C-alpha positions in Angstrom: 208.4 175.7 169.3 205.4 175.2 171.5 205.2 172.8 174.2 203.1 169.8 173.3 200.7 168.6 175.3 200.5 165.9 177.6 197.7 163.8 178.5 197.9 161.9 181.6 197.3 157.9 180.5 194.5 156.8 183.1 192.6 160.0 180.8 193.3 158.3 177.6 192.2 154.7 178.4 189.3 156.1 180.1 188.6 157.0 176.3 189.4 154.1 175.1 187.1 152.3 177.0 184.3 155.0 175.9 184.9 154.7 172.3 185.1 150.9 172.7 181.6 150.4 174.6 180.0 152.7 171.6 181.2 151.2 169.3 180.2 147.4 171.0 176.4 149.0 171.5 176.4 150.2 168.2 176.5 147.1 167.0 174.0 144.9 168.4 170.2 145.5 167.8 168.6 147.1 170.1 166.1 145.7 172.0 164.2 148.0 173.7 160.4 148.4 172.8 160.8 146.0 170.1 157.8 143.9 169.3 157.4 140.4 169.4 157.2 138.4 166.0 153.6 137.9 164.9 152.8 134.0 165.8 151.3 132.4 163.0 147.8 132.0 162.7 146.2 129.1 161.4 144.4 129.2 158.1 140.9 127.2 158.1 141.1 123.8 155.7 140.5 124.5 152.4 136.6 123.7 151.2 136.0 122.2 148.3 133.9 124.1 145.7 131.5 122.7 144.0 132.5 122.4 139.9 129.9 122.7 137.3 130.7 120.7 134.1 130.9 122.9 130.9 129.0 122.4 127.7 132.8 120.7 126.5 132.9 118.6 130.0 130.9 114.9 128.7 127.8 114.1 130.9 126.2 110.7 131.1 125.1 109.9 128.6 121.6 110.5 128.2 119.0 107.6 125.9 117.8 109.5 122.8 114.3 110.1 123.1 114.2 110.7 118.9 110.8 108.9 117.1 111.3 105.7 114.8 110.2 106.8 111.9 106.5 105.3 110.4 106.6 102.6 108.7 105.9 102.9 104.6 102.3 103.8 104.0 100.5 101.1 102.3 99.0 102.3 99.0 94.8 103.0 99.4 94.6 100.4 96.5 95.9 98.0 98.6 94.1 98.0 101.3 91.0 98.5 98.9 92.0 95.0 98.0 92.6 93.5 101.2 89.5 94.7 102.3 87.7 93.2 99.4 89.7 89.5 99.9 89.2 89.3 103.6 85.2 89.7 103.8 84.3 92.9 102.0 83.2 90.7 98.4 81.3 88.7 100.4 79.2 91.5 102.6 78.6 92.9 98.7 77.5 90.3 96.7 75.0 89.0 99.8 73.4 92.2 99.5 74.0 92.7 95.6 72.0 89.6 94.8 69.6 89.9 97.2 68.4 93.7 96.4 68.7 92.7 92.9 65.8 89.5 93.7 63.6 91.9 95.4 64.1 94.6 92.4 63.7 91.6 89.9 60.0 90.8 91.6 59.6 93.9 92.2 59.1 95.0 88.7 57.4 91.5 87.6 54.5 92.9 89.6 54.7 90.5 92.9 52.3 91.7 95.4 53.8 89.5 98.4 57.9 90.2 98.2 59.8 88.9 101.0 62.4 91.0 102.6 63.7 88.8 105.3 67.0 87.7 103.7 67.7 91.5 102.5 67.6 92.9 105.5 70.2 90.2 106.9 72.4 90.6 104.3 71.7 94.6 104.8 72.0 94.4 108.3 75.5 92.4 108.4 76.8 95.0 105.6 75.9 97.6 107.7 78.2 96.1 110.6 81.1 94.9 108.7 84.5 97.4 108.5 84.5 100.3 106.5 85.7 100.1 103.2 89.5 101.8 103.7 88.7 104.9 100.7 86.8 107.6 102.0 85.1 108.5 98.4 84.3 104.6 98.5 83.2 104.6 101.9 80.8 107.5 101.8 79.1 105.7 98.4 78.5 102.2 100.3 77.2 103.9 103.6 74.5 106.1 101.7 73.4 102.4 99.3 73.1 100.7 102.4 71.3 103.8 104.0 68.7 104.2 101.0 68.0 100.3 100.8 67.1 100.4 104.6 65.0 103.4 104.6 63.3 102.3 101.3 62.6 98.4 103.0 60.8 100.1 106.1 58.4 102.1 104.3 57.9 99.2 101.7 57.2 96.6 105.4 54.8 99.1 106.8 52.5 98.7 103.9 53.4 95.2 103.2 50.1 92.4 103.9 53.3 91.4 105.5 53.5 93.5 107.6 51.6 92.9 111.5 51.4 96.4 112.0 48.4 98.8 112.2 47.5 99.1 108.5 47.5 102.9 106.7 44.8 104.8 104.5 44.5 103.7 100.9 46.1 106.9 99.9 48.7 107.3 102.4 49.9 103.3 102.2 50.4 103.5 98.3 52.8 107.1 98.8 54.3 105.5 101.7 54.8 101.7 99.0 56.1 104.2 96.3 58.5 106.1 98.3 60.0 102.9 99.0 60.8 101.5 95.8 62.2 104.8 95.1 64.8 104.5 97.8 65.2 101.4 97.9 66.2 101.7 93.3 68.2 105.0 94.4 70.0 102.0 96.6 70.3 99.8 94.3 72.3 102.3 92.1 73.6 103.4 95.0 75.8 99.2 95.4 76.1 100.0 91.7 78.7 102.2 91.9 80.5 100.7 94.5 81.3 97.7 92.8 81.8 100.2 90.4 84.8 102.0 91.9 85.7 98.5 94.0 86.8 96.7 90.5 88.8 100.1 89.2 90.7 99.5 92.9 91.6 96.2 91.0 88.8 94.1 92.8 87.9 91.4 90.4 84.7 90.0 91.6 84.7 85.8 91.4 81.2 85.9 89.7 78.0 88.2 88.8 75.7 89.5 91.9 73.9 91.0 90.1 72.8 87.4 87.9 69.3 86.2 89.7 
């Protein structure tokens, strides 16, 4: 039977102490070379962002810029009748009556014819507001122009004209041209009168009767 090796007690005690010390140091965290935990850095205050409203975001009410619908247009016939009833009839009838008298005197062979009243009525008609129908106004303007031009030529050779006299042949030609233009103006007034009556403008009498 082999002999057992005896280990002295002091040696066993020292080995046990060394093992215990090793176990104790193995379980504890080592501090050698350890880095200190980083301290928390302060973060900058949050900057409020600018929020752009989307198309779906309701915006402030904007006053409507829509143009209101135009009022119904007054019929031309109504406007012409209003023109006639608010003074147009007087201007037309006065001019018709005065030029009809002049034309009648000329047709009767009168050598001295006073054109004073016709000139006044012609001026009043020219200054009055236009007829609110383009075709009728065009006819009205043409008649007024022809009457004025005709009377100017007739007055140039009238014995009532204080201006210089013309040579006999020139005077006759000027007078004939004047009465022809005057007659065209009278015919133009008849056309205007018919146009106005077609719109419903009924005269109170017959201004052509002299």
